[in-house]
Each structure stands twice: as structure tokens, then as C-alpha cells.
N, C-alpha and C positions, 0 to 999 in steps of 0.2 A: 504494500500500500504506500503510495506516494504521500509525503507530508504536504499539507496545505500551507498556504501563506500564513494563516493564523496560527497553525501549530508550530511554525518556526519561531514564534514569539514565546512559546511556553518555556519554562525553566529547563526542561530536559534538553532543549536544542540550543540554549544559550551557552557559549563557551565560558568557562570560568576565567575570571580576571585574576591573574596571579601577580602579586606585587614583585617588583624587580628584585628586592632583597631575597624573597623566597625563591625566585628563579635562580639566583646566584647560589643560594644554599643547596637547591636541588641539583645543580650542576656539580658542586663540590661533593655532595652526597653520592651521586651516581658514579663519580670518578674515584671515590674512596679517599678523598682528601680531608675529610672531617675527622677530628679527634673522637675518641669514644664518647666523651661527654657531649660534644656537639652533635654527634650522630644520634644519641639517645634523645636529645632535645628536638632534633629535626623529625625523628620518627614519631614523636608525640604530636607534632604539628601536622605531619603527614596524614595521620588518622582522621583528622577533622577538617581538612581543607579540600573543598571540592575542586577537582581538576589537578591537584598536585600529584596524586599517585600516577595518573596518566603521563604527566610531564616527566616524572622520575623514570618511568618505564621507557619512555622514548629516549631520554638522556642516557640510560644504562645501555640501550641498544647502540646508540651512537658511540659511547665509550668503548664497548666491546668491538665495534667495527673499526675504530681507530687503532686499537691494540693489534687486531689481526692485520690491518693495513700496514702497520709498521714492522711486522715480522719480516725477516729476510726471506727471499724466495727459496733459497736453499741454505742449509746450515753453513756457517763459516768453516773454512778449511784451515787447520792449524799450520803454521809454518813448519818447514822441515826441521828447523832447530828445536822448536817446541815439541814436536812429535818425538824426536830423538831423545830429548831430555826426559819426557814422560816415560818412554819405553825403558830407559836406563833405570829410572826410579822403580818402575814396576818389576823389572828383572831383579833389582837389588832386594826388594821386599820378598819375592818368592825364594830367593837364595837364603836370606836371613831366616825366613819362616821354616825352610827345610832344615837348616842347621839347628834352629831352636828345637824342632821336633826330635832330631837325633840326639841332641844334648839331654833332652828331657827323658828319653828312653834309657840313656846310659846312666843317668843319676838315679834311676829307680832301682 
């Protein structure tokens, strides 16, 4: 059923007017930038403000999309020097681990 011109004036079709300060808090909330105390305060406001939950949901979607958009297309490749250093460390740990196990058996 199509809304009539008069039904568009009903409260259910009027968009909520959200103060600029609440919009800013909603953006900070959606991005996870509020402290625990600020988050709790905002969540209590969120429960009672018409239109605010919808705004937060939209902002959370945008935040998630921005995170995904900034991820590298493929994982970074370590330099040859870094890879060699890591492999030396790993080999050293396995050698020390094997010696430690042998020493533990001998001391028993």
C-alpha cells in the first residue's frame, strides 16, 4: 500500500532530528573511540532517543566498511633479512627444546 500525502505527515514517517553533538557521539561510539564511561552514558541515551539507534547502525556499517577498505589486498611479504632472522630464531628454539628434553631425561 502506497503512503498518502497525509500519512507522510504522521510521526512514523517523520525522520528524527538528531542534535549535532549526539551525531558526533554516535560516530565516536560506532568507531569504538569512546571510553567505557562515555560508552555507558551514550548507551543510556541510545535507548531513549528516536532515530539514534538507526544512525548508530549505519555508522557501524560505514566503520566496518572503512576497516575492510583499508586492509591490504594481499598480506605483506617479509623481507629476506627478516625471514632469515625469524627462521634462525625458530631453529634455535627447536634445538634448545630438544637439548632440554634430553637433559631432563638424563637427570631422572
